[in-house]
mmCIF file of the N, C-alpha and C atoms, coordinates in Angstrom:
data_MODEL
# 
_entry.id   MODEL 
# 
loop_
_atom_site.group_PDB 
_atom_site.id 
_atom_site.type_symbol 
_atom_site.label_atom_id 
_atom_site.label_alt_id 
_atom_site.label_comp_id 
_atom_site.label_asym_id 
_atom_site.label_entity_id 
_atom_site.label_seq_id 
_atom_site.pdbx_PDB_ins_code 
_atom_site.Cartn_x 
_atom_site.Cartn_y 
_atom_site.Cartn_z 
_atom_site.occupancy 
_atom_site.B_iso_or_equiv 
_atom_site.pdbx_formal_charge 
_atom_site.auth_seq_id 
_atom_site.auth_comp_id 
_atom_site.auth_asym_id 
_atom_site.auth_atom_id 
_atom_site.pdbx_PDB_model_num 
ATOM 1   N N  . MET A 1 1  ? 17.837  -114.462 -138.609 1.00 0.00 ? 1  MET A N  1 
ATOM 2   C CA . MET A 1 1  ? 16.957  -114.288 -139.736 1.00 0.00 ? 1  MET A CA 1 
ATOM 3   C C  . MET A 1 1  ? 15.772  -115.251 -139.604 1.00 0.00 ? 1  MET A C  1 
ATOM 4   N N  . ALA A 1 2  ? 14.566  -114.729 -139.779 1.00 0.00 ? 2  ALA A N  1 
ATOM 5   C CA . ALA A 1 2  ? 13.366  -115.542 -139.632 1.00 0.00 ? 2  ALA A CA 1 
ATOM 6   C C  . ALA A 1 2  ? 13.210  -116.483 -140.825 1.00 0.00 ? 2  ALA A C  1 
ATOM 7   N N  . ARG A 1 3  ? 12.641  -117.651 -140.527 1.00 0.00 ? 3  ARG A N  1 
ATOM 8   C CA . ARG A 1 3  ? 12.390  -118.609 -141.606 1.00 0.00 ? 3  ARG A CA 1 
ATOM 9   C C  . ARG A 1 3  ? 11.185  -118.166 -142.417 1.00 0.00 ? 3  ARG A C  1 
ATOM 10  N N  . ARG A 1 4  ? 11.223  -118.458 -143.703 1.00 0.00 ? 4  ARG A N  1 
ATOM 11  C CA . ARG A 1 4  ? 10.095  -118.128 -144.571 1.00 0.00 ? 4  ARG A CA 1 
ATOM 12  C C  . ARG A 1 4  ? 8.989   -119.151 -144.378 1.00 0.00 ? 4  ARG A C  1 
ATOM 13  N N  . LYS A 1 5  ? 7.752   -118.689 -144.385 1.00 0.00 ? 5  LYS A N  1 
ATOM 14  C CA . LYS A 1 5  ? 6.623   -119.608 -144.302 1.00 0.00 ? 5  LYS A CA 1 
ATOM 15  C C  . LYS A 1 5  ? 6.387   -120.218 -145.674 1.00 0.00 ? 5  LYS A C  1 
ATOM 16  N N  . SER A 1 6  ? 5.968   -121.467 -145.667 1.00 0.00 ? 6  SER A N  1 
ATOM 17  C CA . SER A 1 6  ? 5.677   -122.131 -146.933 1.00 0.00 ? 6  SER A CA 1 
ATOM 18  C C  . SER A 1 6  ? 4.404   -121.534 -147.533 1.00 0.00 ? 6  SER A C  1 
ATOM 19  N N  . LEU A 1 7  ? 4.243   -121.724 -148.815 1.00 0.00 ? 7  LEU A N  1 
ATOM 20  C CA . LEU A 1 7  ? 3.049   -121.223 -149.499 1.00 0.00 ? 7  LEU A CA 1 
ATOM 21  C C  . LEU A 1 7  ? 1.800   -121.861 -148.897 1.00 0.00 ? 7  LEU A C  1 
ATOM 22  N N  . ARG A 1 8  ? 1.859   -123.153 -148.611 1.00 0.00 ? 8  ARG A N  1 
ATOM 23  C CA . ARG A 1 8  ? 0.706   -123.841 -148.019 1.00 0.00 ? 8  ARG A CA 1 
ATOM 24  C C  . ARG A 1 8  ? 0.345   -123.204 -146.683 1.00 0.00 ? 8  ARG A C  1 
ATOM 25  N N  . SER A 1 9  ? 1.336   -122.923 -145.864 1.00 0.00 ? 9  SER A N  1 
ATOM 26  C CA . SER A 1 9  ? 1.093   -122.305 -144.565 1.00 0.00 ? 9  SER A CA 1 
ATOM 27  C C  . SER A 1 9  ? 0.460   -120.923 -144.735 1.00 0.00 ? 9  SER A C  1 
ATOM 28  N N  . GLN A 1 10 ? 0.930   -120.173 -145.699 1.00 0.00 ? 10 GLN A N  1 
ATOM 29  C CA . GLN A 1 10 ? 0.367   -118.842 -145.950 1.00 0.00 ? 10 GLN A CA 1 
ATOM 30  C C  . GLN A 1 10 ? -1.078  -118.934 -146.415 1.00 0.00 ? 10 GLN A C  1 
ATOM 31  N N  . LEU A 1 11 ? -1.376  -119.917 -147.270 1.00 0.00 ? 11 LEU A N  1 
ATOM 32  C CA . LEU A 1 11 ? -2.742  -120.080 -147.761 1.00 0.00 ? 11 LEU A CA 1 
ATOM 33  C C  . LEU A 1 11 ? -3.693  -120.490 -146.644 1.00 0.00 ? 11 LEU A C  1 
ATOM 34  N N  . TYR A 1 12 ? -3.260  -121.427 -145.790 1.00 0.00 ? 12 TYR A N  1 
ATOM 35  C CA . TYR A 1 12 ? -4.101  -121.827 -144.666 1.00 0.00 ? 12 TYR A CA 1 
ATOM 36  C C  . TYR A 1 12 ? -4.335  -120.649 -143.724 1.00 0.00 ? 12 TYR A C  1 
ATOM 37  N N  . GLY A 1 13 ? -3.295  -119.861 -143.495 1.00 0.00 ? 13 GLY A N  1 
ATOM 38  C CA . GLY A 1 13 ? -3.445  -118.683 -142.634 1.00 0.00 ? 13 GLY A CA 1 
ATOM 39  C C  . GLY A 1 13 ? -4.416  -117.678 -143.218 1.00 0.00 ? 13 GLY A C  1 
ATOM 40  N N  . ALA A 1 14 ? -4.337  -117.466 -144.530 1.00 0.00 ? 14 ALA A N  1 
ATOM 41  C CA . ALA A 1 14 ? -5.246  -116.537 -145.197 1.00 0.00 ? 14 ALA A CA 1 
ATOM 42  C C  . ALA A 1 14 ? -6.686  -117.039 -145.125 1.00 0.00 ? 14 ALA A C  1 
ATOM 43  N N  . ALA A 1 15 ? -6.882  -118.339 -145.309 1.00 0.00 ? 15 ALA A N  1 
ATOM 44  C CA . ALA A 1 15 ? -8.231  -118.916 -145.221 1.00 0.00 ? 15 ALA A CA 1 
ATOM 45  C C  . ALA A 1 15 ? -8.782  -118.770 -143.806 1.00 0.00 ? 15 ALA A C  1 
ATOM 46  N N  . ARG A 1 16 ? -7.934  -118.980 -142.809 1.00 0.00 ? 16 ARG A N  1 
ATOM 47  C CA . ARG A 1 16 ? -8.358  -118.826 -141.416 1.00 0.00 ? 16 ARG A CA 1 
ATOM 48  C C  . ARG A 1 16 ? -8.752  -117.376 -141.135 1.00 0.00 ? 16 ARG A C  1 
ATOM 49  N N  . ASP A 1 17 ? -7.950  -116.437 -141.618 1.00 0.00 ? 17 ASP A N  1 
ATOM 50  C CA . ASP A 1 17 ? -8.258  -115.018 -141.430 1.00 0.00 ? 17 ASP A CA 1 
ATOM 51  C C  . ASP A 1 17 ? -9.564  -114.639 -142.119 1.00 0.00 ? 17 ASP A C  1 
ATOM 52  N N  . LEU A 1 18 ? -9.768  -115.151 -143.324 1.00 0.00 ? 18 LEU A N  1 
ATOM 53  C CA . LEU A 1 18 ? -10.995 -114.856 -144.063 1.00 0.00 ? 18 LEU A CA 1 
ATOM 54  C C  . LEU A 1 18 ? -12.209 -115.405 -143.319 1.00 0.00 ? 18 LEU A C  1 
ATOM 55  N N  . GLY A 1 19 ? -12.086 -116.607 -142.788 1.00 0.00 ? 19 GLY A N  1 
ATOM 56  C CA . GLY A 1 19 ? -13.179 -117.189 -142.003 1.00 0.00 ? 19 GLY A CA 1 
ATOM 57  C C  . GLY A 1 19 ? -13.481 -116.364 -140.773 1.00 0.00 ? 19 GLY A C  1 
ATOM 58  N N  . ASN A 1 20 ? -12.440 -115.857 -140.121 1.00 0.00 ? 20 ASN A N  1 
ATOM 59  C CA . ASN A 1 20 ? -12.634 -115.008 -138.944 1.00 0.00 ? 20 ASN A CA 1 
ATOM 60  C C  . ASN A 1 20 ? -13.359 -113.718 -139.319 1.00 0.00 ? 20 ASN A C  1 
ATOM 61  N N  . VAL A 1 21 ? -12.974 -113.118 -140.441 1.00 0.00 ? 21 VAL A N  1 
ATOM 62  C CA . VAL A 1 21 ? -13.603 -111.874 -140.885 1.00 0.00 ? 21 VAL A CA 1 
ATOM 63  C C  . VAL A 1 21 ? -15.060 -112.118 -141.245 1.00 0.00 ? 21 VAL A C  1 
ATOM 64  N N  . GLU A 1 22 ? -15.332 -113.206 -141.951 1.00 0.00 ? 22 GLU A N  1 
ATOM 65  C CA . GLU A 1 22 ? -16.714 -113.515 -142.324 1.00 0.00 ? 22 GLU A CA 1 
ATOM 66  C C  . GLU A 1 22 ? -17.579 -113.753 -141.095 1.00 0.00 ? 22 GLU A C  1 
ATOM 67  N N  . ALA A 1 23 ? -17.049 -114.496 -140.116 1.00 0.00 ? 23 ALA A N  1 
ATOM 68  C CA . ALA A 1 23 ? -17.814 -114.748 -138.894 1.00 0.00 ? 23 ALA A CA 1 
ATOM 69  C C  . ALA A 1 23 ? -18.035 -113.447 -138.124 1.00 0.00 ? 23 ALA A C  1 
ATOM 70  N N  . ALA A 1 24 ? -17.021 -112.597 -138.063 1.00 0.00 ? 24 ALA A N  1 
ATOM 71  C CA . ALA A 1 24 ? -17.149 -111.326 -137.350 1.00 0.00 ? 24 ALA A CA 1 
ATOM 72  C C  . ALA A 1 24 ? -18.181 -110.428 -138.021 1.00 0.00 ? 24 ALA A C  1 
ATOM 73  N N  . SER A 1 25 ? -18.281 -110.515 -139.347 1.00 0.00 ? 25 SER A N  1 
ATOM 74  C CA . SER A 1 25 ? -19.249 -109.674 -140.055 1.00 0.00 ? 25 SER A CA 1 
ATOM 75  C C  . SER A 1 25 ? -20.686 -110.113 -139.770 1.00 0.00 ? 25 SER A C  1 
ATOM 76  N N  . LYS A 1 26 ? -20.871 -111.357 -139.318 1.00 0.00 ? 26 LYS A N  1 
ATOM 77  C CA . LYS A 1 26 ? -22.204 -111.858 -138.999 1.00 0.00 ? 26 LYS A CA 1 
ATOM 78  C C  . LYS A 1 26 ? -22.601 -111.530 -137.568 1.00 0.00 ? 26 LYS A C  1 
ATOM 79  N N  . GLY A 1 27 ? -21.667 -111.022 -136.794 1.00 0.00 ? 27 GLY A N  1 
ATOM 80  C CA . GLY A 1 27 ? -21.983 -110.618 -135.430 1.00 0.00 ? 27 GLY A CA 1 
ATOM 81  C C  . GLY A 1 27 ? -21.187 -111.371 -134.388 1.00 0.00 ? 27 GLY A C  1 
ATOM 82  N N  . PRO A 1 28 ? -21.269 -110.899 -133.153 1.00 0.00 ? 28 PRO A N  1 
ATOM 83  C CA . PRO A 1 28 ? -20.470 -111.491 -132.074 1.00 0.00 ? 28 PRO A CA 1 
ATOM 84  C C  . PRO A 1 28 ? -20.845 -112.936 -131.754 1.00 0.00 ? 28 PRO A C  1 
ATOM 85  N N  . THR A 1 29 ? -22.128 -113.290 -131.928 1.00 0.00 ? 29 THR A N  1 
ATOM 86  C CA . THR A 1 29 ? -22.530 -114.667 -131.633 1.00 0.00 ? 29 THR A CA 1 
ATOM 87  C C  . THR A 1 29 ? -21.882 -115.641 -132.616 1.00 0.00 ? 29 THR A C  1 
ATOM 88  N N  . ALA A 1 30 ? -21.898 -115.296 -133.897 1.00 0.00 ? 30 ALA A N  1 
ATOM 89  C CA . ALA A 1 30 ? -21.298 -116.168 -134.910 1.00 0.00 ? 30 ALA A CA 1 
ATOM 90  C C  . ALA A 1 30 ? -19.798 -116.295 -134.680 1.00 0.00 ? 30 ALA A C  1 
ATOM 91  N N  . TYR A 1 31 ? -19.156 -115.188 -134.335 1.00 0.00 ? 31 TYR A N  1 
ATOM 92  C CA . TYR A 1 31 ? -17.715 -115.234 -134.093 1.00 0.00 ? 31 TYR A CA 1 
ATOM 93  C C  . TYR A 1 31 ? -17.417 -116.063 -132.845 1.00 0.00 ? 31 TYR A C  1 
ATOM 94  N N  . GLY A 1 32 ? -18.217 -115.903 -131.805 1.00 0.00 ? 32 GLY A N  1 
ATOM 95  C CA . GLY A 1 32 ? -18.026 -116.676 -130.573 1.00 0.00 ? 32 GLY A CA 1 
ATOM 96  C C  . GLY A 1 32 ? -18.176 -118.163 -130.817 1.00 0.00 ? 32 GLY A C  1 
ATOM 97  N N  . LYS A 1 33 ? -19.172 -118.541 -131.626 1.00 0.00 ? 33 LYS A N  1 
ATOM 98  C CA . LYS A 1 33 ? -19.365 -119.955 -131.961 1.00 0.00 ? 33 LYS A CA 1 
ATOM 99  C C  . LYS A 1 33 ? -18.150 -120.497 -132.694 1.00 0.00 ? 33 LYS A C  1 
ATOM 100 N N  . ARG A 1 34 ? -17.599 -119.692 -133.589 1.00 0.00 ? 34 ARG A N  1 
ATOM 101 C CA . ARG A 1 34 ? -16.416 -120.121 -134.343 1.00 0.00 ? 34 ARG A CA 1 
ATOM 102 C C  . ARG A 1 34 ? -15.228 -120.343 -133.409 1.00 0.00 ? 34 ARG A C  1 
ATOM 103 N N  . VAL A 1 35 ? -15.039 -119.438 -132.471 1.00 0.00 ? 35 VAL A N  1 
ATOM 104 C CA . VAL A 1 35 ? -13.928 -119.553 -131.522 1.00 0.00 ? 35 VAL A CA 1 
ATOM 105 C C  . VAL A 1 35 ? -14.072 -120.836 -130.704 1.00 0.00 ? 35 VAL A C  1 
ATOM 106 N N  . VAL A 1 36 ? -15.276 -121.089 -130.209 1.00 0.00 ? 36 VAL A N  1 
ATOM 107 C CA . VAL A 1 36 ? -15.514 -122.287 -129.404 1.00 0.00 ? 36 VAL A CA 1 
ATOM 108 C C  . VAL A 1 36 ? -15.310 -123.544 -130.238 1.00 0.00 ? 36 VAL A C  1 
ATOM 109 N N  . ARG A 1 37 ? -15.850 -123.550 -131.464 1.00 0.00 ? 37 ARG A N  1 
ATOM 110 C CA . ARG A 1 37 ? -15.731 -124.720 -132.337 1.00 0.00 ? 37 ARG A CA 1 
ATOM 111 C C  . ARG A 1 37 ? -14.272 -125.035 -132.624 1.00 0.00 ? 37 ARG A C  1 
ATOM 112 N N  . ARG A 1 38 ? -13.476 -124.006 -132.924 1.00 0.00 ? 38 ARG A N  1 
ATOM 113 C CA . ARG A 1 38 ? -12.057 -124.241 -133.213 1.00 0.00 ? 38 ARG A CA 1 
ATOM 114 C C  . ARG A 1 38 ? -11.328 -124.751 -131.975 1.00 0.00 ? 38 ARG A C  1 
ATOM 115 N N  . SER A 1 39 ? -11.708 -124.264 -130.808 1.00 0.00 ? 39 SER A N  1 
ATOM 116 C CA . SER A 1 39 ? -11.078 -124.719 -129.568 1.00 0.00 ? 39 SER A CA 1 
ATOM 117 C C  . SER A 1 39 ? -11.384 -126.195 -129.324 1.00 0.00 ? 39 SER A C  1 
ATOM 118 N N  . VAL A 1 40 ? -12.633 -126.599 -129.540 1.00 0.00 ? 40 VAL A N  1 
ATOM 119 C CA . VAL A 1 40 ? -13.021 -128.000 -129.344 1.00 0.00 ? 40 VAL A CA 1 
ATOM 120 C C  . VAL A 1 40 ? -12.287 -128.894 -130.334 1.00 0.00 ? 40 VAL A C  1 
ATOM 121 N N  . TYR A 1 41 ? -12.228 -128.470 -131.601 1.00 0.00 ? 41 TYR A N  1 
ATOM 122 C CA . TYR A 1 41 ? -11.500 -129.259 -132.599 1.00 0.00 ? 41 TYR A CA 1 
ATOM 123 C C  . TYR A 1 41 ? -10.041 -129.433 -132.196 1.00 0.00 ? 41 TYR A C  1 
ATOM 124 N N  . ARG A 1 42 ? -9.426  -128.356 -131.707 1.00 0.00 ? 42 ARG A N  1 
ATOM 125 C CA . ARG A 1 42 ? -8.016  -128.415 -131.322 1.00 0.00 ? 42 ARG A CA 1 
ATOM 126 C C  . ARG A 1 42 ? -7.809  -129.433 -130.204 1.00 0.00 ? 42 ARG A C  1 
ATOM 127 N N  . LYS A 1 43 ? -8.707  -129.424 -129.208 1.00 0.00 ? 43 LYS A N  1 
ATOM 128 C CA . LYS A 1 43 ? -8.572  -130.350 -128.076 1.00 0.00 ? 43 LYS A CA 1 
ATOM 129 C C  . LYS A 1 43 ? -8.800  -131.797 -128.502 1.00 0.00 ? 43 LYS A C  1 
ATOM 130 N N  . THR A 1 44 ? -9.849  -132.038 -129.286 1.00 0.00 ? 44 THR A N  1 
ATOM 131 C CA . THR A 1 44 ? -10.138 -133.419 -129.672 1.00 0.00 ? 44 THR A CA 1 
ATOM 132 C C  . THR A 1 44 ? -9.077  -133.959 -130.623 1.00 0.00 ? 44 THR A C  1 
ATOM 133 N N  . ASN A 1 45 ? -8.600  -133.116 -131.533 1.00 0.00 ? 45 ASN A N  1 
ATOM 134 C CA . ASN A 1 45 ? -7.566  -133.581 -132.460 1.00 0.00 ? 45 ASN A CA 1 
ATOM 135 C C  . ASN A 1 45 ? -6.267  -133.892 -131.735 1.00 0.00 ? 45 ASN A C  1 
ATOM 136 N N  . SER A 1 46 ? -5.893  -133.066 -130.765 1.00 0.00 ? 46 SER A N  1 
ATOM 137 C CA . SER A 1 46 ? -4.646  -133.326 -130.050 1.00 0.00 ? 46 SER A CA 1 
ATOM 138 C C  . SER A 1 46 ? -4.788  -134.568 -129.175 1.00 0.00 ? 46 SER A C  1 
ATOM 139 N N  . GLY A 1 47 ? -5.975  -134.775 -128.592 1.00 0.00 ? 47 GLY A N  1 
ATOM 140 C CA . GLY A 1 47 ? -6.210  -135.979 -127.792 1.00 0.00 ? 47 GLY A CA 1 
ATOM 141 C C  . GLY A 1 47 ? -6.132  -137.236 -128.634 1.00 0.00 ? 47 GLY A C  1 
ATOM 142 N N  . LEU A 1 48 ? -6.735  -137.203 -129.793 1.00 0.00 ? 48 LEU A N  1 
ATOM 143 C CA . LEU A 1 48 ? -6.696  -138.356 -130.694 1.00 0.00 ? 48 LEU A CA 1 
ATOM 144 C C  . LEU A 1 48 ? -5.269  -138.615 -131.183 1.00 0.00 ? 48 LEU A C  1 
ATOM 145 N N  . ALA A 1 49 ? -4.538  -137.552 -131.489 1.00 0.00 ? 49 ALA A N  1 
ATOM 146 C CA . ALA A 1 49 ? -3.151  -137.717 -131.938 1.00 0.00 ? 49 ALA A CA 1 
ATOM 147 C C  . ALA A 1 49 ? -2.310  -138.368 -130.840 1.00 0.00 ? 49 ALA A C  1 
ATOM 148 N N  . GLY A 1 50 ? -2.522  -137.959 -129.599 1.00 0.00 ? 50 GLY A N  1 
ATOM 149 C CA . GLY A 1 50 ? -1.794  -138.562 -128.483 1.00 0.00 ? 50 GLY A CA 1 
ATOM 150 C C  . GLY A 1 50 ? -2.112  -140.034 -128.324 1.00 0.00 ? 50 GLY A C  1 
ATOM 151 N N  . LEU A 1 51 ? -3.385  -140.368 -128.506 1.00 0.00 ? 51 LEU A N  1 
ATOM 152 C CA . LEU A 1 51 ? -3.804  -141.764 -128.412 1.00 0.00 ? 51 LEU A CA 1 
ATOM 153 C C  . LEU A 1 51 ? -3.168  -142.596 -129.531 1.00 0.00 ? 51 LEU A C  1 
ATOM 154 N N  . LEU A 1 52 ? -3.168  -142.074 -130.733 1.00 0.00 ? 52 LEU A N  1 
ATOM 155 C CA . LEU A 1 52 ? -2.557  -142.790 -131.852 1.00 0.00 ? 52 LEU A CA 1 
ATOM 156 C C  . LEU A 1 52 ? -1.048  -142.952 -131.646 1.00 0.00 ? 52 LEU A C  1 
ATOM 157 N N  . ARG A 1 53 ? -0.392  -141.917 -131.108 1.00 0.00 ? 53 ARG A N  1 
ATOM 158 C CA . ARG A 1 53 ? 1.037   -142.026 -130.821 1.00 0.00 ? 53 ARG A CA 1 
ATOM 159 C C  . ARG A 1 53 ? 1.309   -143.104 -129.791 1.00 0.00 ? 53 ARG A C  1 
ATOM 160 N N  . ALA A 1 54 ? 0.426   -143.198 -128.791 1.00 0.00 ? 54 ALA A N  1 
ATOM 161 C CA . ALA A 1 54 ? 0.604   -144.197 -127.730 1.00 0.00 ? 54 ALA A CA 1 
ATOM 162 C C  . ALA A 1 54 ? 0.556   -145.615 -128.298 1.00 0.00 ? 54 ALA A C  1 
ATOM 163 N N  . PHE A 1 55 ? -0.253  -145.826 -129.316 1.00 0.00 ? 55 PHE A N  1 
ATOM 164 C CA . PHE A 1 55 ? -0.344  -147.130 -129.943 1.00 0.00 ? 55 PHE A CA 1 
ATOM 165 C C  . PHE A 1 55 ? 0.633   -147.299 -131.101 1.00 0.00 ? 55 PHE A C  1 
ATOM 166 N N  . GLY A 1 56 ? 1.434   -146.280 -131.341 1.00 0.00 ? 56 GLY A N  1 
ATOM 167 C CA . GLY A 1 56 ? 2.423   -146.361 -132.405 1.00 0.00 ? 56 GLY A CA 1 
ATOM 168 C C  . GLY A 1 56 ? 1.826   -146.275 -133.797 1.00 0.00 ? 56 GLY A C  1 
ATOM 169 N N  . LEU A 1 57 ? 0.644   -145.693 -133.894 1.00 0.00 ? 57 LEU A N  1 
ATOM 170 C CA . LEU A 1 57 ? -0.047  -145.624 -135.182 1.00 0.00 ? 57 LEU A CA 1 
ATOM 171 C C  . LEU A 1 57 ? 0.128   -144.273 -135.874 1.00 0.00 ? 57 LEU A C  1 
ATOM 172 N N  . SER A 1 58 ? 0.786   -143.363 -135.198 1.00 0.00 ? 58 SER A N  1 
ATOM 173 C CA . SER A 1 58 ? 0.989   -142.049 -135.794 1.00 0.00 ? 58 SER A CA 1 
ATOM 174 C C  . SER A 1 58 ? 2.271   -142.079 -136.609 1.00 0.00 ? 58 SER A C  1 
ATOM 175 N N  . GLY A 1 59 ? 2.144   -141.826 -137.909 1.00 0.00 ? 59 GLY A N  1 
ATOM 176 C CA . GLY A 1 59 ? 3.316   -141.861 -138.778 1.00 0.00 ? 59 GLY A CA 1 
ATOM 177 C C  . GLY A 1 59 ? 4.086   -140.562 -138.762 1.00 0.00 ? 59 GLY A C  1 
ATOM 178 N N  . GLY A 1 60 ? 3.529   -139.544 -138.121 1.00 0.00 ? 60 GLY A N  1 
ATOM 179 C CA . GLY A 1 60 ? 4.197   -138.248 -138.148 1.00 0.00 ? 60 GLY A CA 1 
ATOM 180 C C  . GLY A 1 60 ? 4.096   -137.613 -139.517 1.00 0.00 ? 60 GLY A C  1 
ATOM 181 N N  . ARG A 1 61 ? 4.913   -136.626 -139.744 1.00 0.00 ? 61 ARG A N  1 
ATOM 182 C CA . ARG A 1 61 ? 4.902   -135.952 -141.041 1.00 0.00 ? 61 ARG A CA 1 
ATOM 183 C C  . ARG A 1 61 ? 5.705   -136.717 -142.051 1.00 0.00 ? 61 ARG A C  1 
ATOM 184 N N  . ARG A 1 62 ? 5.170   -136.760 -143.247 1.00 0.00 ? 62 ARG A N  1 
ATOM 185 C CA . ARG A 1 62 ? 5.910   -137.398 -144.343 1.00 0.00 ? 62 ARG A CA 1 
ATOM 186 C C  . ARG A 1 62 ? 6.564   -136.326 -145.167 1.00 0.00 ? 62 ARG A C  1 
ATOM 187 N N  . ARG A 1 63 ? 7.759   -136.570 -145.576 1.00 0.00 ? 63 ARG A N  1 
ATOM 188 C CA . ARG A 1 63 ? 8.460   -135.604 -146.423 1.00 0.00 ? 63 ARG A CA 1 
ATOM 189 C C  . ARG A 1 63 ? 8.923   -136.247 -147.682 1.00 0.00 ? 63 ARG A C  1 
# 
């Protein structure tokens, strides 16, 4: 049985989908810029997270 997604996860997913639709409605250039921007953010955020973990400064998720 699949796990249920949290409401927060569903809302973030919906916002991401809406952003994709809005960018696509502006044309392929706008959508391409969005794809590239999200890719760069993903790489820089993961690099920074790794650096913080190396120094023991990453607290991880709080529950």
